[in-house]
C-alpha positions, 0 to 999 in steps of 0.5 A, spaced: 066 156 604 061 151 605 061 149 613 066 146 617 068 139 618 073 135 623 080 136 620 079 143 618 083 149 620 079 154 623 079 160 618 083 166 619 080 173 620 074 171 624 072 177 629 066 177 634 064 183 639 062 183 646 062 186 653 067 183 657 064 180 664 065 184 670 063 179 675 056 184 676 049 181 674 046 188 674 042 188 667 042 195 667 050 196 667 053 196 660 060 196 659 064 198 652 064 193 646 071 190 644 073 186 639 075 178 640 079 175 635 077 168 635 082 166 630 088 168 634 084 166 641 082 159 638 089 157 636 091 157 644 085 153 647 080 148 646 073 152 645 066 150 644 063 155 639 055 155 639 051 159 635 044 160 636 038 164 632 037 169 638 038 170 645 032 170 650 029 166 645 025 159 647 029 154 645 036 158 646 034 160 653 030 154 655 035 148 652 041 151 649 044 155 654 042 151 660 045 145 657 052 148 657 051 151 664 049 145 667 055 141 663 060 146 664 064 142 669 064 136 665 066 140 659 072 143 663 074 135 665 074 134 657 079 139 656 075 145 654 078 152 656 072 156 654 065 156 651 063 162 646 056 163 644 054 167 638 048 170 635 046 176 630 044 180 636 048 186 638 054 185 644 049 189 649 044 184 648 048 178 648 052 181 655 045 181 658 043 174 656 050 172 660 048 176 666 041 173 666 043 166 666 048 168 672 055 168 668 060 172 672 066 170 669 069 168 662 068 161 662 062 162 657 062 168 653 056 171 649 058 175 643 055 178 637 056 175 630 055 182 627 052 182 621 052 174 621 059 175 618 062 169 620 056 164 620 055 167 612 062 165 611 061 158 612 054 158 610 050 156 616 045 162 616 037 162 615 035 169 613 037 174 618 039 169 623 045 164 625 043 156 624 043 153 631 050 149 631 056 147 635 064 147 633 069 145 637 076 148 636 082 145 639 088 149 638 086 152 631 083 145 629 076 143 628 075 137 631 067 137 631 062 141 627 055 140 626 048 144 625 041 142 628 037 141 622 030 139 626 027 145 629 027 147 636 032 141 637 039 141 640 041 134 638 047 136 635 049 143 638 047 142 645 052 140 651 051 133 651 052 132 643 058 136 644 061 132 650 059 125 646 064 127 641 070 129 645 
């Protein structure tokens, strides 16, 4: 499947792993990983799925995640129920990234695209990492999907770009 585009149905069988937020920001406390059936979850809500090359990497940390933290209320005002960040990092690193950014609840979830299974299935990888991309899924239907093709840019996948398409 080469990419996704507006009008497509979100694919079946997409699963990620994550550590559910507990409300605690202690980076040394780790919960157990659980499976997240994105295909099923996305059928019942409006979600922004954001892929980043790596947790804690410069552009991802300094621009990408911060754009969503700063615009969370604006996204919710546009009907977004949840933001889900994915990367090739494991679920423990992703959970720590969420905690390091002060996320205590499930408004933004940080998940592992284990083995890049989903990103590879849509052809949006570069080597052993995901491309930087955003996909908006509204009750199972893709309403926006694009990748950033300029290095270190979040022009198509940052919160502002997504908001302009909602």
